[in-house]
N, C-alpha and C positions, 0 to 999 in steps of 0.2 A: 578222314578217320585217323590217319597217321599223326596229324597234329594233336588230335584229342588224346591218343595214346601217349604221345610225347609229353603233353601237359600233365597227364595222370602220373606218368613215371617220375616227372620232376616233383610233383606234389608228394608222392610217396617217399622220394629221397629226402625232401625237406622235412618230412614228418619225423625222420630218424633223429634229427637234431632238436626236435621239440618233444620232450618226454611226455608232456600232458596231452599233446595231440596224438601221440602214439598210444597212450593209455586210453584215450577216448575212442580211438579206432578199435582197440582190442576189446573194450567193453561193448561197443556196438556190435562187433563181430560175434562175441560170446552170446549176447542177447538174441541175435538173429539165428545163430546155430541152434540155440535152445528152442526157439519158436519153430524152426525147421523140423527138429526132431518131433515136436508135438504134432505138427501138421502131418508128418509122415506116418506117425502112429494113428492119427485120426483117419487118414486115407485108407490105411490097412483095415481099420475097423469097419469103415463104410463098405469097402469091397467085400470084406469077410461076412458082414451081416446081411447086406442087401443084394449082392451080386453072385458071389461064389457059391452061396448056399442054395441058389435056385435049383430046382430039380432039372435034370437033363432034358426030360420030355417037354419042359416048358420053354426051352431055349428055341427061339425063332429068330429069323433075320431082324425082326423089329426089336427084340430084346438085346440082340447083339449091337444094334445101332444105338439103342438107349444106353447100353453099357459104355460104348465108345464115347457118346456125348457126355455121359457122366464123368468119364475119365478126363476128357478135355476140359470140362468145366472145373473139375477139381484142380487140374494143373494150372489153369488160368487164375483161379481164385488163390491158389497157393502162391503163385508168382506175385500177384498184386499184394497179398498179405505180407510176403517177405520183403518186398520193396518198401511198403509202408512201415513195417517193423524196423527195417534197417535205418530209414530216415529218422523215425521217432527215437530209436535207440541212440543214434548219433547225437540228436538234440538233447535227450535226457541225460546222456552220459556227460555231455558238456556242461549242462546245468548242475549236475551233481559234483563235478570236479572243479567248478568255478571257484567256490570258497577255498578249496585246498590249494588251487593254483595261486590264488591271491595271497594266501598265507605264505606259500613257498616263496613267491616273488618278494614279499615284504621282508621275510627272514633273510633272503639272499642280499637284498639291498641293505638291510640292517647290518649284516656282517661286513659288507663292503665299505659302508660308511664308517663303521667303528674302526676298521683297519686303517682307513684313510685318516681318521682323527688321531689314531695312535701313532701313526708314522711320523708326523711333524715333531711332537715333543721328543720322541725317541731319537730322531735325527739331530735335534738340538743338543740333547744330552751326550750323544756319541761324539759330535763335533767338539763339544766342550772338553770331554775326556781326552780326546786325541790332542787337543791344543795344550792341555796340562802336561801330558806325557812328553810333548815335544819341547817343553820348557817355556818359561815366561817369568814375569815379575809378580810380586805379591798382589799388587793392585789388579792385575789381569786375572789372577786366580780368584780373588773375591768376586769380581764381576761375573766370571763363569759359574762360580758356585751359586751366586744369587739367581742367575738365569736358570740353572739346573733346578733349584728349589722351586722356582715359579712353575716350571714345566711339571715337576713332581706333584705340586699342588693341583695343577690342572688335571693331571692323570687321576689323582685321588678323587677329585670331585666327579669326574666323568665315570669312574669306576663305581662310585656310590650310586650315581644316577642309573647306570646300566643294571646294577643289582636290584634297584627298586623296580625298574621296568620288568625285569625277569620275574621277580616275585609276583608282580601284578598279572603277568602273562600266565603264570602257573596257578592263578586264582587262590593264592595263599591268603587265608582269612586273617584279618587283624583283630585283636581284642579291643573293641571299641568301648568307650566310656563317655559319660556326660562331660562335655567340654564347654566352658564359658568362652565362646568365640569372641566376645567383646574384650575380655582381658587379653586374649591371645593377640588380637589385632592391635590393641593399644601398646602392648609390650613390644611387638615386632616393629611397629612404627617408630617407637622411641629408639630402638636399636639401629634403624635405618637413617636416623636424623643426621648422623655424622657423615655418612656416605653422600646423602643428598646435599648437605652443606658444602662438601668438597666439590660437588658438581654445580654449585650455585642453583640448586633446585629447592623450591619451597614445598614443604609437605603440610597439607591441611587435612584434618580429620573431623568427622561428625559421626560418632559411634554411639548407638543406643545401648544402654546397659542391659545385662541379663539376657543376652542372645545365646541361648544354650543349644548345642547340637550334640548328636551322638557321633563320636568319631575318635580319631587318633590325634592327640595333642601335637606330637612331633610332625606328623604329616601335614597338619593344618598350618603349622609354623612354616614348613617348607613351601607350601602352596603360596602363602602370603609373601614370603621372602622373594620367591621367584618372580611373582607378578610386580611387586614394588621395585625390585632390582631392574626389571625390564623397563618399567616406567621411568626410572632415573637414568639408566644408560642410554635410552633412546629418546631422551627429552632434549629440548633446546636450552642453551644458556639462559639462566634466569627464568626457567620454566616453572610450571606448577603441577602438583599432583594432589588430587582430592580423593580421599578414601572415606566412604560413607557406608554405614550398615544400619539396617532397621528391620523390625518385624513387620510383615504384611501377610494378612490372612494366616495360612498355615506354613509360611515360609520365612526364611531370613534372607534378606537381599544384601549382598556385599557388592559394592560398586567401586571400581578404581578408574579414575579418569585422569589423563595426562595431556599436556599441551605439546607433545613431542612431534617427531618427524612423521609418524603415522605408518601405515602398512598399505601397499598397493592393493586394490580390490582383487586383482587376479591371484594374489598370494593368500588371501584370507582363507580359502577352502583347505589350504595345505599347511597352515601354520602349526597344527598340532602333530604333524608327521615327525617321526624321529629323525634327527640330524638335518631337518629342513631349515635352510637359511634363506632369508628373503633376498639379500644381495650382499655383495662383498663389503660395501660401506658399513652396513650394520654389523657384519661379522668382525671387521677390524675394530669397530667401535667397542664391542662388548667382549671379544675374545672367547666367546662361548662356543660350545660344540653343537648347538642346535637341539638340545635335549630339554631345555627349561620348560617350554610350553607342553611338551609331551608328558613331562612329570606332572605338571598342573592338571592336564586332562585326566591322567590316571588317578590322581588323588581325588578329583571331583567325582569321578565314576565310583571310586571306592566308597564315597560318602553319599551315594544316591542323590547327588546334586546335579545341577544343570549349569552349563557355562555358555556364554555368547560373547562375541567380540565385534565391536563396531569401530571402524577406523577410517580416517581421511588423511590423505597425504598432506604433510606440512600443517596439519591442524590438530592432530592428536588421536588418541585411542581410548576407548572405553571398554573395560572388561566387567561383565556382570555375572555373578554367581548366585544361584538360588539354592539354599540349603533347606531341607525339610526340618521342621522343629523337632527337638528332642522328644517332646511329649508324644508327637505323632508316631515316631519310630518305635517307641516303647509300648504303644498301645496295641 
């Protein structure tokens, strides 16, 4: 018995450090007390209506025994009901708090990851400023300024990404219009040619004309840029990227296939998480903050589209997005 009480005491102590467990216990206790009050009122009514109002002349040893039995039955029933309600309340409270707890943990992780990503560029800029103050030659100054500008550019990109994610979290509606996705893809692919050539990557396209969707032109450009940028940065030397788009049934299918390094199967379920990075090799290769695919996911959801990713290590990755046709959305 002492061991059970000790374990219970430890469990209660640990619950103080877990706010959601504490909230769960409070909710369960509140529900149980509420039911207890209802049962107490019910018992009073039962005794008041069926026992206490009996005429005195009708009271006999048998009625007193029946009264005692009724009292015992009510106590036992109340006890069983309270135990059942306490267990069910604990379970239902946990079920109700689960999405809130998940959101809280995601937000906490998001803040921690953002702080971590901000710390590195700030440290680089601080070190550069301290070096300049301590003295040096003009060549060293130019090098430090260049490094600082790169970090500022990194911070600017990450800030814009965070703002986009915050807007999507707040469910801020965008003003959509008819967008010729064929023209957007062709234009963005032309812009990415220089970067691909620098990395010795071949870009190939097979784009069907007049693929019109309802959406945001700027966000669709961002989506395509992020995906093609990943396909280039995580490709192999002299690799290849194929971008195709065509109408099928009531959808537009956009497909981006690369011959890159691929993604481990264990990481595929998490690649859309904010600040998630597959491994250090990929991080150093791209220098990103791990927000690119999170942005892609948000933009896809904004446009009522669907995205899927298939990948094999050292063989490549295929990203497929299915957009609803503009006509379907306007109907």
